[in-house]
C-alpha positions in Angstrom: -18.2 1.4 -0.2 -19.2 4.2 2.1 -17.7 7.7 2.0 -16.3 7.0 5.4 -14.5 3.9 4.1 -13.1 5.9 1.2 -11.8 8.7 3.3 -10.2 6.3 5.7 -8.4 4.4 2.9 -7.2 7.7 1.4 -5.8 8.8 4.8 -4.2 5.4 5.6 -2.6 5.2 2.2 -1.0 8.6 2.5 -3.1 10.1 -0.3 -4.5 13.2 1.5 -2.3 15.7 -0.3 -3.1 14.3 -3.8 -6.9 14.2 -3.0 -6.8 17.7 -1.6 -4.9 19.0 -4.7 -6.7 17.0 -7.4 -10.0 15.9 -5.8 -11.6 12.5 -5.7 -12.9 12.8 -9.3 -9.3 13.2 -10.8 -8.7 11.1 -13.9 -5.7 8.9 -13.0 -5.0 8.1 -16.7 -4.5 4.7 -18.4 -2.7 2.5 -15.8 -2.2 5.6 -13.6 -0.2 7.5 -16.2 -1.1 10.8 -14.6 0.5 9.8 -11.3 4.0 9.2 -10.0 5.1 5.6 -9.2 4.7 6.3 -5.5 1.2 7.7 -6.0 0.2 4.7 -8.0 1.4 2.4 -5.3 -0.6 4.3 -2.7 -3.8 4.2 -4.8 -3.4 0.5 -5.0 -3.0 0.3 -1.3 -6.1 2.4 -0.7 -8.0 0.1 -3.1 -6.9 -3.0 -1.2 -8.0 -1.4 2.1 -11.6 -0.8 0.8 -11.9 -4.0 -1.3 -12.5 -6.5 1.5 -10.4 -9.0 -0.4 -9.4 -12.2 1.6 -5.8 -12.1 0.2 -3.6 -9.1 -0.7 -0.6 -10.0 -2.9 1.7 -7.0 -2.8 4.5 -7.1 -5.3 7.1 -4.4 -4.4 4.1 -2.4 -2.9 6.3 0.3 -1.3 9.4 0.2 -3.6 8.8 3.8 -4.9 8.2 5.3 -1.5 10.6 6.8 1.0 11.5 4.8 4.1 9.2 6.6 6.5 6.2 6.4 4.2 7.0 2.7 3.5 7.0 2.0 7.2 3.7 3.9 7.7 2.1 2.0 4.8 3.3 -1.4 6.2 1.9 -0.5 9.7 -1.4 0.3 8.1 -1.6 -2.7 5.8 -0.5 -5.2 8.5 -2.8 -3.8 11.2 -5.8 -2.8 9.2 -6.1 -5.3 6.4 -8.4 -8.1 7.6 -7.1 -10.8 5.3 -3.8 -12.5 4.5 -1.0 -10.3 3.2 1.7 -11.9 1.0 4.4 -9.4 0.0 7.2 -9.8 -2.5 10.0 -7.3 -1.8 13.7 -7.1 -2.6 14.4 -4.7 0.2 12.7 -4.5 3.6 13.9 -2.7 6.7 14.4 -4.5 10.0 11.6 -2.5 11.5 9.2 -3.7 8.7 10.4 -7.3 9.1 9.3 -7.3 12.7 5.7 -6.7 11.6 5.4 -9.9 9.6 4.4 -13.3 11.0 6.6 -15.2 8.6 9.4 -14.2 6.1 10.7 -16.5 3.4 14.1 -15.4 2.1 14.5 -17.0 -1.3 18.2 -16.0 -1.4 18.8 -18.4 1.5 17.0 -21.3 -0.2 19.1 -24.1 -1.6 
């Protein structure tokens, strides 16, 4: 991955403040133990953006983020990620719902 790709992913995932404070060489700890839940989620989003994976399975990817950051992250993932995005979420705003091609609501399944 290029430095440009890394910097882009950091910015798009909302990690600029963390990187400016701790640097890119910061030790995240085992399973991200040195980060908050929201920071861990944003690191995973940055990894997804640079990974070039064909499919992104996001399980509660923005559950620890405030509504504005969640909306920003969804806008980034759904516009910048080149593969298929499958997201599992218990709560999603109406603004975020409009960004998806298809939504399956399991509560409405019989």
